[in-house]
N, C-alpha and C positions, 0 to 999 in steps of 0.2 A: 501475371503480376501486375499490380496497378502502376500506372505511370507515376502517380504521386510518390511512390516509394523510391524512385530512382534519383531524386534530387538530394543534394548534400544537406548536412545538418544546418538548419536555419537559425536566426536569432531567436525565433519563437521557441524552438526546441532547446536551445541553450538556456533560455529563461525558465522553461519548465524544469530542466535538469537542475538548475540552481535552486529553484523553489523547492524541489523534491528533497535535495540534500539539506537545505536550511531547516525546513519544516520537520524533517525526520529527526534532526538533531534537537529540535525543540519538544520532542515527544514527552520527555521527562519533566518539562518545565511548563509553567503557565504561559500560553500564547499571549503576547502583549496585546492589550486592547487597542493601543495606537496602531499596531499593524493591521488588526482586523478592521478598525475604522478606515484605514487607508484603502483596504480592498473595497469597502462600501463606497467610498468617494469615487474610486475609479469606475466601479460598476455603474454608479449614477451618471457619470460623465459619458460612459459608453452608450447608455440608453438615450442620452440627448443626441449623440452622434447618429444612432439608429433612426431616431425620429426625423432628423434632417435628411438622412438618406432616403427614407420613405417618401418624403415630400418631393425630393429631387426625382426619384424614380417615377412617381405618379405623373409628373410633367413630361418625362421622357416617353412614357407609354402613350400619353395623350398626343404628343407630337408624332409618334410613330403611326398611330391610328389615322391621324389627319393625312399624313403622307400616303398611306395606303388608299384612302378614299380618292386622293388626287391622281394616283398612278398605281393601281393594284397590280398591274403586270410586273412592274419592277420591284415593288415593295413586298409583294405577297410572300415570297420565299424567305426574306429576312425577318418579316414580322412573325412568321411561324416559328422560326428559331428563337426569336425574342420571347414568345409565349412559352416555349419549352424551358428557356432559362428561368423565366418567372416562376413557373410551376415547381421546378426542381429547387430553386432558391427558397420559395415559400415552404416546401416540404421539409427541407433540412433545417430551416430556421425554426419551424414549429416543433420538429423532433427534439432539437436542442432545448427549446423552451420547456417541453414536457420532461426532458431529462433533468433539468434544474429543479422543476417542481417536485419530482419524485424524491430527489436527494433531500430537499428541504423538508418534505413530509416525514422522511425517516428521522431527520434530526429534531424537528419541532413537534411531531405527531399531530395531535388535534389542534394545536395552536399555529400550524403552518400557514404562511401567507400563500394564497393560491397563485400569486404572481412572482413568488420567489424573490421579493425585493426586501421585505423586512424579515430578517433571520435572527432568531433568538440564540440558538446553539451554534453560533458562528465558529467556535473553536473546536467543534466535534471533529475528530480525526478519523473516525471509523466508518461513518455511513456512506461517504463517497466511494471508498473502496468496496464496501459491501454491495452497493447497487451496481457499480460499474464493472468491478473485477469478479467478485463472487457470483453476481447475478448475470454476468456475461454481456451486459448492455454496453460496456466500453468498446468491445470488439464490433458490435453493431454500429455504434457511432463512428468508429474509425472507418468502417467500410463505406458508410454513407458519405463521409467527408471525401474519401478517395474517389467515389463515383462522381461527386459534384466537381471535384478538381479535374477529373478526366474530361468531363463535359466542357468545362471552360477551356481546357487546352485544345480539345477537338475543334471547337467553334472559332478559335483564334489561330488557326493553322497557318495563316499568312503573316503572323506577327510573332517571331521567336521570342522577342523581349517580353511581350505580354504573357506568352506561355510560361516562361521561366518565373515571372512574377507570381502567377497562380500556383506553380509548383512549390515556390518558397512559402507563400502565405498558408497554404493548406497541406503542408508536409506532415505526414504521420510517421516519419522515420523513428527508429529507436533512438533513445537518448543515452549518451555515454555517462556512466556514473563516475563522479569525481573521486569517490572513495575506493570502489572495487575495480574501477577501470573497465567494467563490463557494460555491455549494451542493455539498457532497460527498455522493455516494450513501451510503446507510446502510451497505452492505456494505464500501465503501472506508474509511469512518470507523471501522468495527469491526475490520477485519483488515489493512489496508495498513500496512506498516512497524510493526506492533505486536508486542511480545515475546510469546512463547508463554504466559508466566505471566499476563500481563494478559488475553489473549484467553480463556484457560481460566476465569479468575475472573469475567469479564463473562458468559460463557456459563452458569456456575454460578448467577450472579445471576438470569438468565432462568429457570433451572430452579426456583429458590426462588420466583420470582414466579408460576410456573405452579402450584406446589403451594398457595401462599397464595390465589391466585385460584380454584383449584378448591374450597378450603374455603369461601371467601366465596359462591361460586355454589351449592354443595350446600346450605349453610345457608339461602340465599335460596329455593331451590326447595322445601326442606322446609317453610319457613314458609308457602308457598302452598297447602299441602295441606288446611288446616283439619282435620287429623286429630286435633287436640287439643281439639275441641269438647266442651263439657260434656254429659254424659248425664243426663237427668232420672231421678231415682230416688225422688222423693217429691212430694207435692202440698203447696203452701205458700201462704198468703195473704200478699201484699206490699202495702205502701203506698209510693207513689212521689210525693213532693211536689215541686213546682217549687222550693221552698225551705222549710226549717224555720224561717227567720227572716222575719217579716213586720212591716212598719211599721204603726203605727196609721193607720187610714183606707185601707190597701191590702188587696187581695184575696189570700186564701190559696187555693192550688189544689193538689190532689193526685190522683193516679190510683190507684185500688184495683184490684189485679190478682191473678189466680191464676197461680202460676208454671207449672202444667201444666193445660191446658184442652182438653177435647174440643170441637172446633168445632161439633159437632152439638147441643151442650147449652149453653143460655144461662144463665150464673150470675146470681144475685140478690145485690145489694150493699146492705148496711145499715151506717150509722154512727150510734152512739148511739140505736139502735132505729128510725131513720128510713130508708126506702128511698132509693136513689140512682138517677139516670138515667145510663146508660152508664158506670157505675163512676167518675164524677168527683165529688169532694167539694170544694166551695169555699164560702167565706163571707167577709164583710167583717169584719176584726178590730175588736173593740169597745174599750171603755174599759180593760179589764184589761191591765196590762203584765206581762211576764215569761213563764214557761213554762206551757204548758197541754197537756193530754192528751185524746185521744179514743179510743174503742174501737169495734169493729164486727165484722161477720162476713160471710162469703161463703157462700151456700147454692147447692148444685148437685145435681141428681138423680143418684143412684147407679145401678148396673146393675140393682138390684132395684126401682127406682122410688122408693125412700126418699130424702129430702133429706139430703145430707151438709153439715155445717156446719164452716167453718174460721174460727177467731177471729183477730183481729189487734188491735194497738194502735199508736199513734204519738204524736208530740208536735210542738209547734211553739213558736216564741218570738216574742212581740210586743214591739217596742221603739219608742221615739220616734225620728223621723228625726234623725240626728246624723252628724257627720263629725269625723275626727281630723286636725288640721293641725299639723305639727311642723317647725320649722326644725332641720335636723340639726346645724348648727354653733353657732348662737347664738340668743338670744331676741329679737334685733333683726335688721333687714336693713340692709345697707350699700349705699349708692349707688355705682354704677360697677363692681360685681363680680357674679359669679354666686353667688347664695345658694341653697344646696341645701335642698330641702324634701321631706318625705314626707307624702303625703295618702292617707287610707284611709277607707272607709265600711263599717261592719260589715254583712256580708251582701251586699255588692256587689263584683263582680270589678273589679280595677283598670282594665281596658279599658272598663268602663261608667261610669267616674268622669271628670268634666270639671271644670276650675276656670276662674275668671276673676279677673283682678287689676285692681282699681280703683286707678290711680296707678302702674301698671307693666305689665310683660309677663311671660309665662310660656312655658317650653319643656318639653314632655312628654318625659321620659327613659325612660318605660316602667316597668311594675311599681310604679306609685304614686310614682315619683320625678319631681321637677320642679325646674327652675331658675327662680328668681324674680329679676327685674331691676327695681328701683324706678326710676321716671322723675321722681319729685318728692320734695321734702323733706316732713318732717312724719310722715305715716302712710300706709300702704297697706291696702287691704281685700281679702282673698282669700275668694271665695265658692266653695263646692263643690256640684256637682250630680251626682246618680246616676240612671242609667237603669234603671228597673224595669218589667218587662212592656212594653217598648217605649215607656215614657213617662218623660220626664225630670222629676225633682223636686228642689227645693232641700234640701240636707242640712246646711246651716249655713255659717258664715263666721267669719273671725278677722281682727283688726286688729293690725298690727305697726308698731312705730316705725321710722322711717327715719333713719339717722345717717350723718354723714360718716365716711370712713375715718379711723382713728386715725393719729397720726404714726408713721412707721417709724423705725427706727434707721439711722444712717449708718455705713458701714464703708469702710476703705481697704485694698484687697486687692492683694497683689503679683501678678506675672504668672502665678503658679501658683495663684492663688485663695486664698492664705493671708493671715491677718491677723497681723502680727508684733508684737503687744503693745506698741504705742507707739514702736517704734524700727525704723528701716530704713536700709539702705545707700543710696548714691546710685543704684546700678543698680536696686535694688528700687523706689525712688521714681519713677525715670523710666519704669518699666514698670507702675506701680501704676494702679488704677482705683478711682474713688469710686462706691460703690453705696448705694442705700437699700432696706431690706428689713425684714420683720417677723421674720426668722429661721426656722429649720427647725421649731421647736416651736410656732409661733404658731397660734391657732385660725383666723385669717383669712389667706387667701392672696391677695395682690395684687401687681401689678408696678408699680414706680415707676421714673421716669427722673430723673436729676440734670440740672437745667437750668444752674445756675451756682454758683460759690462764690468766695471770696476767699482768696488766699495771703498770709499775714502772717509776716514774720521781723523780729526786732529789728534796726534799723539800715537796713532797706530799705523803700522805699515799697510799700504794699499793692498787690497785683495782682488784678484781677477776671478770672476765667476762665470760659468757657462750656464746657459738656459735662462729661465725667467724668474726663478725663486731666489730670495736672498739667503746668504750663508748664515745658518743659525749659530754656528760656533763664533763667527765674527760678531754677530749681534749680542751674544751673551757677554761680550767684553765691554759693551757700551753702558753708560750710565745716563740717567735722565738729564735732559737739557742739552745733550750732545747733538750736533748737527751731522747727519749722515748724507754724504754726497754720492750719488750714483752717476758716474761719468763714463766716457768712452763706450757709450751704448751702441751696439751694432745690431742691425736687423736686416733680414733678407725678405724680399717680396716675391710675388708670383713671377716676376720677370727675371728672377735669379740674381738680381743685382744687390750686393751688400752695401748698406748705407750707414753712415755714422750719424747718430742722432744727438740731440742736446742732452744736458745734464739735469738731474733732479736733486733738490735739496729737501731732506725730510728731518724735522726736529723730533727727537725722542721725548715723549711726555709721560 
């Protein structure tokens, strides 16, 4: 069984299935000329894309051949694979081109365009199925597409994502019919009762995918050659520290290397005049804070037996253990909502930083971002730890006040979500909703729910209402010009605290 058959139904297959159903339903109708013109426009655009891909591919092959001339031992194997990809791409591309031409010949007969671009019988629903299904050519095309897909998957065996991409692009899975719920073979979904213009456009899309996939694969193979390795052209002394930033009491470690070394000659390493063992320089940072420098040299015997000396210098930074903790939104934390924090430790990667929250919980969002959720009133304490040389140490802490969420504002919105500046019609009032919110420009974001409120109108007994909608029976007793007061409004927030909000006065117009 072909590898290409094992992938799930792709967007291409869904598109083909949809076109199959729509165009079958149009069998008894005249196919819209606008639809056919649309296929022609898409086909022309795809041809432009193919031309661009051909230009890009030609440059890729030229570059590949140049690399082969520079380093045939490394590039030869990959260039050979690239040539195989090119041949198979050209063969499938040309087969699809001939496939389109044959369908157009059946449709337009003696007037057929040899390039299958100008089609007269664009709405012919019979010839595509005649050539592909009755003539058996659809199964041949399907097998060729599967073979091409398998080759792409085989040559990209070290890249699962690229493999899945090719399996999706060149899938020939059966398509599920929306009407019968049965699986329709790929060749039937592609060609049965499909207008010539649609079939030619879909086949051109396959040609465009072939050229694009060819580009992807040639670039991928070229990247495997290692032909862009750096060539050594000088000897240079280098210092490679584990980190140029070191905390007081922590160990500084650096490797002193020669960038081009003869393996038969052992270099001698010196820092500040003192010899080193194995070219490793390390010490415990002392009491001095800030930047420091050191110098040294590497000595190695030359061809004439004389020692060659290569000087170097480097620097490092000593600092006190510290951490930066910042609340991105406010200088306090609110109970019941997600408080966004940024936490960083100078010289320590975010993935090596850990925090703990006394009086709350934390959620790591990655890249130094955290969500802090207080679980008590008063204050919380956030402690920061950093992992350095596989050892975790404290980097500092911060204390933040915990406050209850501030009172939100109350709004009466019509069915369209609009606030009507204190006056509404009866229909608007009946469809209105009472909400509590901080508004769009607030620094704090929290969701509140209206629990209850009281409806008051002069001359009527007040009515207590639960929820967010006005009582329709009470509204029906009102007349135009009356002022409706919504008071004693209570809302509950994410901190589970029930708050009494202000009143709203609405005039019935």
